PDB file of N, CA, C and O in Angstrom:
ATOM      1  N   MET A   1       7.311   3.841 -11.422  1.00  0.00           N
ATOM      2  CA  MET A   1       6.105   4.597 -10.447  1.00  0.00           C
ATOM      3  C   MET A   1       6.587   3.723  -9.158  1.00  0.00           C
ATOM      4  O   MET A   1       6.479   2.497  -9.176  1.00  0.00           O
ATOM      5  N   LYS A   2       7.361   4.724  -7.551  1.00  0.00           N
ATOM      6  CA  LYS A   2       7.472   3.755  -6.452  1.00  0.00           C
ATOM      7  C   LYS A   2       6.643   3.407  -5.725  1.00  0.00           C
ATOM      8  O   LYS A   2       5.479   3.797  -5.630  1.00  0.00           O
ATOM      9  N   TYR A   3       7.205   2.624  -5.144  1.00  0.00           N
ATOM     10  CA  TYR A   3       6.005   1.461  -4.174  1.00  0.00           C
ATOM     11  C   TYR A   3       5.145   2.340  -3.232  1.00  0.00           C
ATOM     12  O   TYR A   3       4.072   1.932  -2.786  1.00  0.00           O
ATOM     13  N   PHE A   4       5.753   3.799  -2.890  1.00  0.00           N
ATOM     14  CA  PHE A   4       4.899   4.613  -2.139  1.00  0.00           C
ATOM     15  C   PHE A   4       3.721   5.858  -3.296  1.00  0.00           C
ATOM     16  O   PHE A   4       3.107   6.741  -2.697  1.00  0.00           O
ATOM     17  N   ASP A   5       3.621   5.785  -4.306  1.00  0.00           N
ATOM     18  CA  ASP A   5       2.920   6.333  -5.187  1.00  0.00           C
ATOM     19  C   ASP A   5       1.701   5.360  -5.293  1.00  0.00           C
ATOM     20  O   ASP A   5       0.539   5.642  -5.000  1.00  0.00           O
ATOM     21  N   ARG A   6       2.151   4.209  -5.748  1.00  0.00           N
ATOM     22  CA  ARG A   6       1.643   3.064  -5.719  1.00  0.00           C
ATOM     23  C   ARG A   6       0.387   2.244  -4.406  1.00  0.00           C
ATOM     24  O   ARG A   6      -0.629   1.595  -4.656  1.00  0.00           O
ATOM     25  N   ILE A   7       0.937   2.583  -3.149  1.00  0.00           N
ATOM     26  CA  ILE A   7       0.356   2.395  -2.265  1.00  0.00           C
ATOM     27  C   ILE A   7      -1.004   3.346  -2.179  1.00  0.00           C
ATOM     28  O   ILE A   7      -2.103   2.793  -2.127  1.00  0.00           O
ATOM     29  N   ARG A   8      -0.907   4.648  -2.168  1.00  0.00           N
ATOM     30  CA  ARG A   8      -1.260   5.716  -2.089  1.00  0.00           C
ATOM     31  C   ARG A   8      -2.478   5.890  -2.886  1.00  0.00           C
ATOM     32  O   ARG A   8      -3.558   6.393  -2.575  1.00  0.00           O
ATOM     33  N   ALA A   9      -2.026   5.307  -4.101  1.00  0.00           N
ATOM     34  CA  ALA A   9      -2.778   5.153  -5.533  1.00  0.00           C
ATOM     35  C   ALA A   9      -3.992   4.279  -4.939  1.00  0.00           C
ATOM     36  O   ALA A   9      -5.172   4.600  -5.081  1.00  0.00           O
ATOM     37  N   LEU A  10      -3.594   3.250  -4.323  1.00  0.00           N
ATOM     38  CA  LEU A  10      -4.397   1.558  -4.112  1.00  0.00           C
ATOM     39  C   LEU A  10      -5.479   2.674  -3.254  1.00  0.00           C
ATOM     40  O   LEU A  10      -6.625   2.748  -3.699  1.00  0.00           O
ATOM     41  N   ARG A  11      -5.222   3.284  -2.389  1.00  0.00           N
ATOM     42  CA  ARG A  11      -6.104   3.387  -1.321  1.00  0.00           C
ATOM     43  C   ARG A  11      -6.651   4.762  -2.019  1.00  0.00           C
ATOM     44  O   ARG A  11      -7.857   4.569  -2.172  1.00  0.00           O
ATOM     45  N   GLU A  12      -6.439   5.585  -2.332  1.00  0.00           N
ATOM     46  CA  GLU A  12      -7.375   6.627  -3.377  1.00  0.00           C
ATOM     47  C   GLU A  12      -8.535   5.900  -4.035  1.00  0.00           C
ATOM     48  O   GLU A  12      -9.755   5.884  -3.876  1.00  0.00           O
ATOM     49  N   ASP A  13      -7.546   5.225  -4.946  1.00  0.00           N
ATOM     50  CA  ASP A  13      -8.735   4.364  -5.556  1.00  0.00           C
ATOM     51  C   ASP A  13      -9.581   3.800  -5.043  1.00  0.00           C
ATOM     52  O   ASP A  13     -10.577   3.677  -5.755  1.00  0.00           O
ATOM     53  N   ALA A  14      -9.653   3.314  -3.936  1.00  0.00           N
ATOM     54  CA  ALA A  14     -10.773   2.571  -2.900  1.00  0.00           C
ATOM     55  C   ALA A  14     -11.515   3.821  -2.273  1.00  0.00           C
ATOM     56  O   ALA A  14     -12.189   3.786  -1.243  1.00  0.00           O
ATOM     57  N   ASP A  15     -11.310   4.786  -2.962  1.00  0.00           N
ATOM     58  CA  ASP A  15     -12.039   6.183  -1.523  1.00  0.00           C
ATOM     59  C   ASP A  15     -12.102   5.858  -0.571  1.00  0.00           C
ATOM     60  O   ASP A  15     -13.209   5.824  -0.034  1.00  0.00           O
ATOM     61  N   MET A  16     -11.090   5.505   0.036  1.00  0.00           N
ATOM     62  CA  MET A  16     -10.367   5.406   1.376  1.00  0.00           C
ATOM     63  C   MET A  16      -9.183   6.439   1.971  1.00  0.00           C
ATOM     64  O   MET A  16      -8.247   6.837   1.278  1.00  0.00           O
ATOM     65  N   ASN A  17      -9.368   6.763   3.225  1.00  0.00           N
ATOM     66  CA  ASN A  17      -8.346   7.694   4.061  1.00  0.00           C
ATOM     67  C   ASN A  17      -7.487   7.301   4.405  1.00  0.00           C
ATOM     68  O   ASN A  17      -7.373   6.189   3.889  1.00  0.00           O
ATOM     69  N   GLN A  18      -6.348   7.589   5.289  1.00  0.00           N
ATOM     70  CA  GLN A  18      -5.224   7.188   5.501  1.00  0.00           C
ATOM     71  C   GLN A  18      -5.557   6.392   6.945  1.00  0.00           C
ATOM     72  O   GLN A  18      -4.961   5.340   7.177  1.00  0.00           O
ATOM     73  N   THR A  19      -6.568   6.951   7.945  1.00  0.00           N
ATOM     74  CA  THR A  19      -7.116   6.734   9.324  1.00  0.00           C
ATOM     75  C   THR A  19      -7.841   5.254   8.630  1.00  0.00           C
ATOM     76  O   THR A  19      -7.603   4.150   9.121  1.00  0.00           O
ATOM     77  N   GLN A  20      -8.667   5.426   7.531  1.00  0.00           N
ATOM     78  CA  GLN A  20      -9.545   3.754   7.708  1.00  0.00           C
ATOM     79  C   GLN A  20      -8.470   2.529   7.097  1.00  0.00           C
ATOM     80  O   GLN A  20      -8.801   1.344   7.041  1.00  0.00           O
ATOM     81  N   ILE A  21      -7.260   2.998   6.698  1.00  0.00           N
ATOM     82  CA  ILE A  21      -6.155   2.153   6.044  1.00  0.00           C
ATOM     83  C   ILE A  21      -5.486   1.351   7.332  1.00  0.00           C
ATOM     84  O   ILE A  21      -5.461   0.145   7.577  1.00  0.00           O
ATOM     85  N   ALA A  22      -4.752   2.911   8.334  1.00  0.00           N
ATOM     86  CA  ALA A  22      -4.384   2.605   9.717  1.00  0.00           C
ATOM     87  C   ALA A  22      -5.333   1.862  10.495  1.00  0.00           C
ATOM     88  O   ALA A  22      -4.771   1.012  11.186  1.00  0.00           O
ATOM     89  N   LYS A  23      -6.641   1.893  10.624  1.00  0.00           N
ATOM     90  CA  LYS A  23      -7.115   0.940  11.101  1.00  0.00           C
ATOM     91  C   LYS A  23      -7.642  -0.056  10.533  1.00  0.00           C
ATOM     92  O   LYS A  23      -8.199  -0.735  11.396  1.00  0.00           O
ATOM     93  N   MET A  24      -7.737  -0.433   9.670  1.00  0.00           N
ATOM     94  CA  MET A  24      -7.600  -2.234   8.861  1.00  0.00           C
ATOM     95  C   MET A  24      -5.731  -2.787   9.250  1.00  0.00           C
ATOM     96  O   MET A  24      -5.530  -3.966   9.543  1.00  0.00           O
ATOM     97  N   PHE A  25      -5.123  -2.267   9.220  1.00  0.00           N
ATOM     98  CA  PHE A  25      -3.717  -2.480   9.141  1.00  0.00           C
ATOM     99  C   PHE A  25      -2.701  -2.941  10.797  1.00  0.00           C
ATOM    100  O   PHE A  25      -1.639  -3.518  11.029  1.00  0.00           O
ATOM    101  N   ASN A  26      -3.857  -2.243  11.669  1.00  0.00           N
ATOM    102  CA  ASN A  26      -3.495  -2.212  12.940  1.00  0.00           C
ATOM    103  C   ASN A  26      -2.038  -1.235  13.038  1.00  0.00           C
ATOM    104  O   ASN A  26      -0.967  -1.609  13.516  1.00  0.00           O
ATOM    105  N   VAL A  27      -2.370   0.237  12.386  1.00  0.00           N
ATOM    106  CA  VAL A  27      -0.991   1.226  12.572  1.00  0.00           C
ATOM    107  C   VAL A  27      -1.707   2.261  12.658  1.00  0.00           C
ATOM    108  O   VAL A  27      -2.897   2.215  12.345  1.00  0.00           O
ATOM    109  N   GLY A  28      -1.105   3.415  13.108  1.00  0.00           N
ATOM    110  CA  GLY A  28      -1.411   4.785  13.249  1.00  0.00           C
ATOM    111  C   GLY A  28      -1.678   5.476  12.196  1.00  0.00           C
ATOM    112  O   GLY A  28      -0.826   5.063  11.410  1.00  0.00           O
ATOM    113  N   GLN A  29      -2.227   6.173  11.704  1.00  0.00           N
ATOM    114  CA  GLN A  29      -2.130   6.888  10.592  1.00  0.00           C
ATOM    115  C   GLN A  29      -0.720   7.697  10.378  1.00  0.00           C
ATOM    116  O   GLN A  29       0.030   7.223   9.524  1.00  0.00           O
ATOM    117  N   LYS A  30      -0.440   8.458  10.829  1.00  0.00           N
ATOM    118  CA  LYS A  30       1.092   8.713  10.848  1.00  0.00           C
ATOM    119  C   LYS A  30       1.986   8.064  10.021  1.00  0.00           C
ATOM    120  O   LYS A  30       2.661   8.616   9.151  1.00  0.00           O
ATOM    121  N   THR A  31       1.989   6.427  10.404  1.00  0.00           N
ATOM    122  CA  THR A  31       2.271   5.614   9.862  1.00  0.00           C
ATOM    123  C   THR A  31       2.332   5.428   8.162  1.00  0.00           C
ATOM    124  O   THR A  31       3.228   5.428   7.317  1.00  0.00           O
ATOM    125  N   ILE A  32       1.002   5.286   8.164  1.00  0.00           N
ATOM    126  CA  ILE A  32       0.447   5.063   6.597  1.00  0.00           C
ATOM    127  C   ILE A  32       0.832   6.662   5.973  1.00  0.00           C
ATOM    128  O   ILE A  32       0.828   6.677   4.742  1.00  0.00           O
ATOM    129  N   SER A  33       1.161   7.999   6.627  1.00  0.00           N
ATOM    130  CA  SER A  33       1.415   8.707   6.166  1.00  0.00           C
ATOM    131  C   SER A  33       2.911   8.788   5.390  1.00  0.00           C
ATOM    132  O   SER A  33       3.092   9.260   4.267  1.00  0.00           O
ATOM    133  N   ASN A  34       3.854   8.254   6.202  1.00  0.00           N
ATOM    134  CA  ASN A  34       5.130   8.192   6.179  1.00  0.00           C
ATOM    135  C   ASN A  34       5.737   7.025   5.264  1.00  0.00           C
ATOM    136  O   ASN A  34       6.789   7.016   4.625  1.00  0.00           O
ATOM    137  N   TRP A  35       4.865   6.160   5.382  1.00  0.00           N
ATOM    138  CA  TRP A  35       5.100   5.178   4.241  1.00  0.00           C
ATOM    139  C   TRP A  35       4.759   5.790   2.939  1.00  0.00           C
ATOM    140  O   TRP A  35       5.558   5.878   2.007  1.00  0.00           O
ATOM    141  N   GLU A  36       3.586   6.192   2.917  1.00  0.00           N
ATOM    142  CA  GLU A  36       2.741   6.818   1.496  1.00  0.00           C
ATOM    143  C   GLU A  36       3.977   8.104   0.914  1.00  0.00           C
ATOM    144  O   GLU A  36       4.211   8.330  -0.273  1.00  0.00           O
ATOM    145  N   SER A  37       4.537   8.708   1.924  1.00  0.00           N
ATOM    146  CA  SER A  37       5.433   9.846   1.242  1.00  0.00           C
ATOM    147  C   SER A  37       6.811   9.577   0.967  1.00  0.00           C
ATOM    148  O   SER A  37       7.512  10.354   0.318  1.00  0.00           O
ATOM    149  N   GLY A  38       7.385   8.047   1.642  1.00  0.00           N
ATOM    150  CA  GLY A  38       8.415   7.444   1.062  1.00  0.00           C
ATOM    151  C   GLY A  38       9.591   7.588   2.294  1.00  0.00           C
ATOM    152  O   GLY A  38      10.753   7.182   2.303  1.00  0.00           O
ATOM    153  N   ARG A  39       8.868   8.278   3.259  1.00  0.00           N
ATOM    154  CA  ARG A  39      10.001   8.879   4.652  1.00  0.00           C
ATOM    155  C   ARG A  39       9.848   7.220   5.029  1.00  0.00           C
ATOM    156  O   ARG A  39      10.912   6.769   4.604  1.00  0.00           O
ATOM    157  N   ASN A  40       9.322   6.437   5.424  1.00  0.00           N
ATOM    158  CA  ASN A  40       9.332   4.832   5.723  1.00  0.00           C
ATOM    159  C   ASN A  40       9.218   4.180   4.556  1.00  0.00           C
ATOM    160  O   ASN A  40       8.947   4.596   3.429  1.00  0.00           O
ATOM    161  N   GLU A  41       9.536   2.757   5.096  1.00  0.00           N
ATOM    162  CA  GLU A  41       9.256   1.505   4.086  1.00  0.00           C
ATOM    163  C   GLU A  41       8.540   0.733   5.051  1.00  0.00           C
ATOM    164  O   GLU A  41       8.937   0.648   6.213  1.00  0.00           O
ATOM    165  N   PRO A  42       7.216   0.003   4.520  1.00  0.00           N
ATOM    166  CA  PRO A  42       6.401  -0.486   5.120  1.00  0.00           C
ATOM    167  C   PRO A  42       7.153  -2.221   5.427  1.00  0.00           C
ATOM    168  O   PRO A  42       8.098  -2.721   4.818  1.00  0.00           O
ATOM    169  N   PRO A  43       6.687  -2.569   6.079  1.00  0.00           N
ATOM    170  CA  PRO A  43       7.385  -3.993   6.217  1.00  0.00           C
ATOM    171  C   PRO A  43       6.914  -4.809   5.473  1.00  0.00           C
ATOM    172  O   PRO A  43       6.090  -4.307   4.708  1.00  0.00           O
ATOM    173  N   TYR A  44       7.067  -5.863   5.349  1.00  0.00           N
ATOM    174  CA  TYR A  44       6.935  -7.066   4.162  1.00  0.00           C
ATOM    175  C   TYR A  44       5.680  -7.138   4.894  1.00  0.00           C
ATOM    176  O   TYR A  44       4.955  -6.343   4.294  1.00  0.00           O
ATOM    177  N   GLU A  45       4.946  -7.695   5.952  1.00  0.00           N
ATOM    178  CA  GLU A  45       3.898  -8.245   6.543  1.00  0.00           C
ATOM    179  C   GLU A  45       2.545  -6.991   5.763  1.00  0.00           C
ATOM    180  O   GLU A  45       1.667  -7.250   4.940  1.00  0.00           O
ATOM    181  N   ILE A  46       2.852  -5.770   6.383  1.00  0.00           N
ATOM    182  CA  ILE A  46       2.468  -4.757   5.549  1.00  0.00           C
ATOM    183  C   ILE A  46       2.026  -5.172   3.615  1.00  0.00           C
ATOM    184  O   ILE A  46       0.950  -5.343   3.041  1.00  0.00           O
ATOM    185  N   LEU A  47       3.287  -5.192   3.203  1.00  0.00           N
ATOM    186  CA  LEU A  47       2.997  -5.380   1.880  1.00  0.00           C
ATOM    187  C   LEU A  47       2.147  -6.515   1.213  1.00  0.00           C
ATOM    188  O   LEU A  47       1.341  -6.260   0.318  1.00  0.00           O
ATOM    189  N   ILE A  48       2.367  -7.805   1.699  1.00  0.00           N
ATOM    190  CA  ILE A  48       1.537  -8.770   2.078  1.00  0.00           C
ATOM    191  C   ILE A  48      -0.464  -8.597   2.339  1.00  0.00           C
ATOM    192  O   ILE A  48      -1.376  -9.153   1.726  1.00  0.00           O
ATOM    193  N   LYS A  49      -0.494  -7.840   3.213  1.00  0.00           N
ATOM    194  CA  LYS A  49      -1.425  -7.433   3.655  1.00  0.00           C
ATOM    195  C   LYS A  49      -2.722  -6.273   2.408  1.00  0.00           C
ATOM    196  O   LYS A  49      -3.910  -6.312   2.088  1.00  0.00           O
ATOM    197  N   TYR A  50      -1.350  -5.284   2.071  1.00  0.00           N
ATOM    198  CA  TYR A  50      -2.013  -4.192   0.968  1.00  0.00           C
ATOM    199  C   TYR A  50      -2.346  -5.340  -0.438  1.00  0.00           C
ATOM    200  O   TYR A  50      -3.487  -5.297  -0.899  1.00  0.00           O
ATOM    201  N   SER A  51      -1.546  -6.122  -0.937  1.00  0.00           N
ATOM    202  CA  SER A  51      -1.577  -7.165  -1.516  1.00  0.00           C
ATOM    203  C   SER A  51      -2.624  -7.992  -1.873  1.00  0.00           C
ATOM    204  O   SER A  51      -2.965  -8.297  -3.016  1.00  0.00           O
ATOM    205  N   LEU A  52      -3.409  -8.541  -0.189  1.00  0.00           N
ATOM    206  CA  LEU A  52      -4.502  -9.322  -0.250  1.00  0.00           C
ATOM    207  C   LEU A  52      -5.720  -8.331  -0.057  1.00  0.00           C
ATOM    208  O   LEU A  52      -6.809  -8.880  -0.221  1.00  0.00           O
ATOM    209  N   TYR A  53      -5.760  -7.061   0.239  1.00  0.00           N
ATOM    210  CA  TYR A  53      -6.874  -6.321   0.440  1.00  0.00           C
ATOM    211  C   TYR A  53      -7.213  -5.419  -1.081  1.00  0.00           C
ATOM    212  O   TYR A  53      -8.373  -5.148  -1.394  1.00  0.00           O
ATOM    213  N   PHE A  54      -6.354  -5.130  -1.699  1.00  0.00           N
ATOM    214  CA  PHE A  54      -6.128  -5.117  -2.950  1.00  0.00           C
ATOM    215  C   PHE A  54      -6.389  -5.506  -3.793  1.00  0.00           C
ATOM    216  O   PHE A  54      -6.716  -4.897  -4.812  1.00  0.00           O
ATOM    217  N   ASN A  55      -6.323  -6.680  -3.623  1.00  0.00           N
ATOM    218  CA  ASN A  55      -5.707  -8.123  -4.696  1.00  0.00           C
ATOM    219  C   ASN A  55      -5.471  -7.777  -6.112  1.00  0.00           C
ATOM    220  O   ASN A  55      -6.124  -7.937  -7.143  1.00  0.00           O
ATOM    221  N   VAL A  56      -4.097  -7.147  -5.771  1.00  0.00           N
ATOM    222  CA  VAL A  56      -2.696  -7.015  -6.837  1.00  0.00           C
ATOM    223  C   VAL A  56      -1.572  -7.565  -6.270  1.00  0.00           C
ATOM    224  O   VAL A  56      -1.382  -7.698  -5.061  1.00  0.00           O
ATOM    225  N   SER A  57      -0.587  -7.985  -7.450  1.00  0.00           N
ATOM    226  CA  SER A  57       0.740  -8.608  -6.294  1.00  0.00           C
ATOM    227  C   SER A  57       1.628  -7.036  -5.771  1.00  0.00           C
ATOM    228  O   SER A  57       1.706  -5.808  -5.808  1.00  0.00           O
ATOM    229  N   ILE A  58       2.074  -8.144  -5.363  1.00  0.00           N
ATOM    230  CA  ILE A  58       3.491  -7.525  -4.634  1.00  0.00           C
ATOM    231  C   ILE A  58       4.755  -6.401  -5.764  1.00  0.00           C
ATOM    232  O   ILE A  58       5.216  -5.260  -5.770  1.00  0.00           O
ATOM    233  N   ASP A  59       4.827  -7.706  -6.591  1.00  0.00           N
ATOM    234  CA  ASP A  59       5.457  -6.834  -7.700  1.00  0.00           C
ATOM    235  C   ASP A  59       4.787  -5.804  -8.199  1.00  0.00           C
ATOM    236  O   ASP A  59       5.641  -4.923  -8.302  1.00  0.00           O
ATOM    237  N   TYR A  60       3.723  -5.364  -8.589  1.00  0.00           N
ATOM    238  CA  TYR A  60       2.786  -4.313  -8.991  1.00  0.00           C
ATOM    239  C   TYR A  60       3.242  -3.496  -7.852  1.00  0.00           C
ATOM    240  O   TYR A  60       3.433  -2.341  -8.233  1.00  0.00           O
ATOM    241  N   ILE A  61       3.507  -3.669  -6.504  1.00  0.00           N
ATOM    242  CA  ILE A  61       3.626  -2.127  -5.688  1.00  0.00           C
ATOM    243  C   ILE A  61       4.397  -1.775  -5.379  1.00  0.00           C
ATOM    244  O   ILE A  61       4.473  -0.627  -4.944  1.00  0.00           O
ATOM    245  N   LEU A  62       5.656  -2.831  -5.469  1.00  0.00           N
ATOM    246  CA  LEU A  62       6.840  -2.340  -5.529  1.00  0.00           C
ATOM    247  C   LEU A  62       7.831  -1.776  -7.285  1.00  0.00           C
ATOM    248  O   LEU A  62       8.964  -1.452  -7.640  1.00  0.00           O
ATOM    249  N   GLY A  63       6.627  -1.950  -7.796  1.00  0.00           N
ATOM    250  CA  GLY A  63       6.750  -1.170  -9.184  1.00  0.00           C
ATOM    251  C   GLY A  63       7.772  -1.668  -9.950  1.00  0.00           C
ATOM    252  O   GLY A  63       8.542  -0.940 -10.576  1.00  0.00           O
ATOM    253  N   VAL A  64       7.845  -3.285  -9.934  1.00  0.00           N
ATOM    254  CA  VAL A  64       8.451  -4.295 -10.702  1.00  0.00           C
ATOM    255  C   VAL A  64       7.564  -4.810 -12.151  1.00  0.00           C
ATOM    256  O   VAL A  64       7.947  -5.172 -13.263  1.00  0.00           O
ATOM    257  N   THR A  65       6.474  -4.676 -11.655  1.00  0.00           N
ATOM    258  CA  THR A  65       5.447  -4.659 -13.145  1.00  0.00           C
ATOM    259  C   THR A  65       4.363  -3.701 -12.978  1.00  0.00           C
ATOM    260  O   THR A  65       4.146  -3.075 -11.940  1.00  0.00           O
ATOM    261  N   ASP A  66       3.619  -3.612 -14.185  1.00  0.00           N
ATOM    262  CA  ASP A  66       3.239  -2.560 -14.155  1.00  0.00           C
ATOM    263  C   ASP A  66       1.791  -3.402 -14.237  1.00  0.00           C
ATOM    264  O   ASP A  66       0.878  -2.631 -14.534  1.00  0.00           O
ATOM    265  N   ASN A  67       1.448  -4.466 -14.092  1.00  0.00           N
ATOM    266  CA  ASN A  67       0.677  -5.790 -14.393  1.00  0.00           C
ATOM    267  C   ASN A  67       0.252  -5.627 -13.024  1.00  0.00           C
ATOM    268  O   ASN A  67       1.200  -5.677 -12.241  1.00  0.00           O
ATOM    269  N   PRO A  68      -1.253  -5.386 -12.310  1.00  0.00           N
ATOM    270  CA  PRO A  68      -1.275  -5.533 -10.996  1.00  0.00           C
ATOM    271  C   PRO A  68      -2.301  -6.770 -10.422  1.00  0.00           C
ATOM    272  O   PRO A  68      -2.917  -6.961  -9.373  1.00  0.00           O
ATOM    273  N   GLU A  69      -2.136  -7.477 -11.667  1.00  0.00           N
ATOM    274  CA  GLU A  69      -3.117  -8.727 -11.350  1.00  0.00           C
ATOM    275  C   GLU A  69      -1.779 -10.151 -10.415  1.00  0.00           C
ATOM    276  O   GLU A  69      -0.604 -10.384 -10.696  1.00  0.00           O
ATOM    277  N   ARG A  70      -2.599 -10.722  -9.424  1.00  0.00           N
ATOM    278  CA  ARG A  70      -2.036 -11.969  -8.795  1.00  0.00           C
ATOM    279  C   ARG A  70      -1.876 -12.988  -9.598  1.00  0.00           C
ATOM    280  O   ARG A  70      -2.701 -13.289 -10.460  1.00  0.00           O
ATOM    281  N   ARG A  71      -0.793 -13.614  -9.383  1.00  0.00           N
ATOM    282  CA  ARG A  71      -0.750 -15.184 -10.358  1.00  0.00           C
ATOM    283  C   ARG A  71      -1.037 -16.313  -9.268  1.00  0.00           C
ATOM    284  O   ARG A  71      -1.076 -17.497  -9.601  1.00  0.00           O
TER     285      ARG A  71
END
């Protein structure tokens, strides 16, 4: 699974829309759309925010592991 599939799935599993995530991370909705479609990659600071907010490891987001647990 690619990072963009994971960040979209995390958002959808939390019943959030792109606008809600965008406001939370202080970016535009189009930016979230571009990340979730794989057109652009989120900066590492945003990956950290995803990891902390959704309580998953960055390795999980990046597809290195299928285990979402943070250490």
